[in-house]
Backbone bond lengths (Angstrom), bond angles and torsions (degrees), N, CA, C in turn:
res aa  C-N    CA-C-N  psi(-1)  N-CA   C-N-CA  omega(-1)  CA-C   N-CA-C  phi
1 M - - - 1.495 - - 1.576 110.10 -
2 Q 1.300 113.05 -42.86 1.421 119.59 -173.76 1.650 108.80 -65.96
3 K 1.310 113.19 -43.53 1.377 122.58 178.81 1.679 114.32 -48.37
4 S 1.413 112.82 -46.31 1.383 124.22 -176.98 1.661 105.76 -62.61
5 T 1.310 112.01 -40.82 1.512 122.63 -177.74 1.531 109.53 -57.19
6 V 1.379 111.31 -46.38 1.507 116.26 -174.40 1.647 105.33 -72.24
7 H 1.270 117.44 -41.97 1.530 120.83 171.02 1.430 112.04 -49.84
8 R 1.216 115.97 -48.30 1.499 118.86 -176.67 1.436 111.92 -64.86
9 Y 1.341 116.97 -42.61 1.492 124.12 174.52 1.514 108.25 -55.04
10 E 1.273 114.48 -53.72 1.573 117.54 -174.66 1.628 107.62 -62.84
11 R 1.224 120.45 -41.57 1.385 124.04 179.63 1.594 110.37 -57.12
12 D 1.469 115.99 -50.83 1.397 120.80 -173.32 1.571 105.80 -69.82
13 R 1.378 115.34 -33.00 1.467 110.87 -179.99 1.512 115.13 -69.57
14 Y 1.373 115.34 -32.38 1.398 116.14 -179.21 1.564 106.84 -73.97
15 A 1.359 118.22 -36.04 1.537 119.13 176.19 1.487 110.83 -58.35
16 N 1.321 114.78 -45.40 1.589 119.76 178.96 1.495 110.90 -60.35
17 E 1.211 118.63 -47.91 1.478 125.14 177.50 1.587 112.58 -55.53
18 K 1.415 115.05 -40.58 1.517 117.40 179.95 1.613 108.38 -75.45
19 Q 1.258 122.29 -17.69 1.367 124.69 -178.73 1.483 115.68 -91.12
20 K 1.349 119.56 -11.03 1.439 118.86 -177.77 1.560 113.84 -55.26
21 G 1.261 115.48 141.42 1.442 117.60 177.95 1.616 108.86 95.10
22 Q 1.283 118.12 -3.88 1.570 116.20 -176.89 1.432 101.58 -104.79
23 S 1.329 105.59 159.10 1.482 111.97 177.70 1.615 103.85 -85.66
24 G 1.416 114.45 173.08 1.391 119.46 -175.85 1.530 114.02 -61.49
25 S 1.458 113.98 -38.09 1.303 114.81 176.43 1.494 117.34 -69.79
26 Q 1.342 120.23 -30.35 1.386 125.77 174.31 1.556 112.42 -62.13
27 K 1.347 111.50 -43.03 1.406 114.00 177.80 1.590 120.57 -59.04
28 R 1.437 107.43 -28.68 1.475 117.05 -179.32 1.507 103.55 -93.52
29 G 1.287 127.34 -2.16 1.391 125.60 169.29 1.619 106.42 86.66
30 H 1.250 119.30 20.91 1.417 125.31 176.44 1.535 109.70 -83.02
31 V 1.342 118.86 123.20 1.495 122.34 175.29 1.570 109.27 -97.12
32 H 1.202 117.63 123.71 1.463 116.42 174.11 1.512 114.36 -61.00
33 T 1.347 121.55 122.22 1.434 117.41 173.33 1.540 110.42 -103.55
34 L 1.339 118.58 -8.59 1.358 122.28 175.02 1.587 106.43 -99.46
35 Q 1.295 117.59 132.77 1.477 125.81 -177.52 1.608 105.93 -115.98
36 T 1.219 111.98 148.68 1.510 113.50 171.09 1.434 111.83 -65.57
37 G 1.382 116.06 140.33 1.408 116.89 -179.31 1.474 113.52 102.79
38 Q 1.417 121.58 -19.29 1.434 126.62 -177.42 1.590 106.11 -75.60
39 E 1.277 115.14 143.87 1.500 123.61 174.43 1.416 108.68 -106.78
40 Y 1.438 115.58 146.66 1.524 125.55 178.08 1.508 102.03 -142.47
41 D 1.430 108.09 154.59 1.487 120.79 167.98 1.466 100.15 -103.72
42 V 1.332 119.09 128.16 1.516 120.90 -177.65 1.572 106.27 -143.12
43 T 1.359 103.84 166.82 1.536 112.45 179.19 1.626 103.27 -114.70
44 I 1.303 118.84 130.20 1.456 118.94 176.72 1.516 106.40 -71.17
45 E 1.282 112.96 129.02 1.590 118.71 179.88 1.501 117.00 -92.10
46 I 1.434 115.63 -44.51 1.389 120.21 177.36 1.604 105.89 -146.09
47 L 1.286 112.30 169.06 1.458 123.03 167.54 1.419 117.17 -97.43
48 G 1.333 119.05 127.76 1.504 115.75 178.74 1.407 113.29 -76.69
49 H 1.351 117.38 -175.74 1.464 124.29 -178.06 1.554 116.71 -62.19
50 N 1.362 112.02 -28.87 1.523 115.35 173.60 1.398 113.28 -96.35
51 G 1.289 122.72 14.95 1.451 126.45 177.02 1.471 118.55 83.29
52 D 1.368 114.98 3.41 1.461 126.16 172.03 1.489 110.53 -64.01
53 G 1.343 121.02 139.73 1.410 121.52 169.65 1.496 107.35 -77.64
54 L 1.449 112.89 143.25 1.458 121.72 173.85 1.505 114.71 -116.51
55 C 1.173 119.87 131.82 1.476 127.50 173.45 1.583 111.07 -136.68
56 H 1.289 111.91 174.05 1.541 111.61 -176.85 1.552 102.49 -126.52
57 V 1.245 116.41 138.95 1.466 131.61 169.01 1.491 113.10 -126.38
58 D 1.329 119.02 116.77 1.521 122.42 -170.03 1.616 104.73 55.97
59 D 1.248 115.89 -131.31 1.518 122.64 -177.34 1.585 107.69 -93.41
60 Y 1.277 120.94 12.69 1.491 125.31 -171.28 1.488 109.91 -98.40
61 T 1.298 116.48 139.74 1.528 122.60 163.11 1.422 108.04 -91.78
62 V 1.366 124.02 121.20 1.395 124.63 -169.55 1.506 104.71 -114.36
63 F 1.409 123.42 125.58 1.422 126.76 171.61 1.459 110.88 -87.21
64 V 1.332 117.51 137.50 1.419 121.29 -177.52 1.569 105.55 -140.77
65 P 1.390 116.30 111.16 1.564 120.66 -176.06 1.533 102.45 -74.29
66 N 1.467 108.78 162.96 1.344 122.49 171.89 1.648 113.29 63.28
67 T 1.229 114.34 39.98 1.474 118.67 -179.01 1.588 113.39 -133.20
68 E 1.210 117.54 162.80 1.501 119.84 -179.30 1.564 106.46 -123.99
69 K 1.398 109.61 154.89 1.507 118.48 178.67 1.558 113.30 -52.96
70 G 1.250 121.31 128.62 1.391 119.17 179.57 1.466 119.85 93.74
71 E 1.261 116.14 -12.81 1.456 130.33 -167.10 1.655 104.33 -82.68
72 K 1.348 113.71 132.39 1.459 117.76 -179.50 1.530 107.62 -99.47
73 V 1.270 120.39 119.40 1.449 123.15 -178.52 1.574 111.76 -134.86
74 R 1.273 111.27 163.54 1.381 120.50 173.10 1.536 109.54 -97.79
75 I 1.283 121.96 131.78 1.499 126.42 177.32 1.482 113.99 -123.76
76 R 1.259 109.66 161.09 1.513 122.95 172.95 1.584 111.09 -125.32
77 I 1.392 114.64 116.68 1.497 114.48 179.16 1.576 112.29 -62.90
78 K 1.303 112.86 133.59 1.445 118.07 176.13 1.408 120.60 -114.30
79 K 1.388 109.17 -19.43 1.608 114.97 174.80 1.483 104.32 -158.40
80 V 1.417 110.15 139.26 1.455 118.35 177.42 1.595 105.51 -123.02
81 K 1.398 115.75 132.33 1.462 120.80 177.69 1.545 108.69 -144.76
82 D 1.297 117.65 119.02 1.349 131.60 176.51 1.589 104.50 56.66
83 T 1.415 117.00 -108.26 1.456 117.38 173.06 1.509 116.59 -116.69
84 I 1.340 113.27 28.62 1.375 118.17 172.98 1.516 109.85 -123.98
85 A 1.247 116.44 163.43 1.526 120.40 -178.68 1.497 112.40 -149.49
86 F 1.289 120.03 154.77 1.442 122.85 178.56 1.500 109.38 -123.96
87 A 1.434 113.70 137.19 1.431 117.67 -174.86 1.549 111.02 -133.30
88 D 1.258 114.03 154.73 1.424 123.37 161.72 1.457 120.50 -92.43
89 R 1.370 116.75 135.90 1.545 116.49 174.23 1.448 108.57 -72.48
90 L 1.314 118.19 139.48 1.429 124.79 175.95 1.506 110.50 -96.64
């Protein structure tokens, strides 16, 4: 039993060394389909805790400040991180 634990430890350590220098989403194999500067027409679905509007584009939750629930707006992506993005209202 102890031998398999050591083997698992070595395997995990090797995997971690190979992944150095990659972002969290790259480690999980997530490829960003949203890019900064892209523009979209969206409908704000809900308001977040800080009052920002939230919508979804592809598999991303996008935060858009100064919007209201149900509002249709054009946005420009300004930052993408893992499965969330931040956008400006145009």
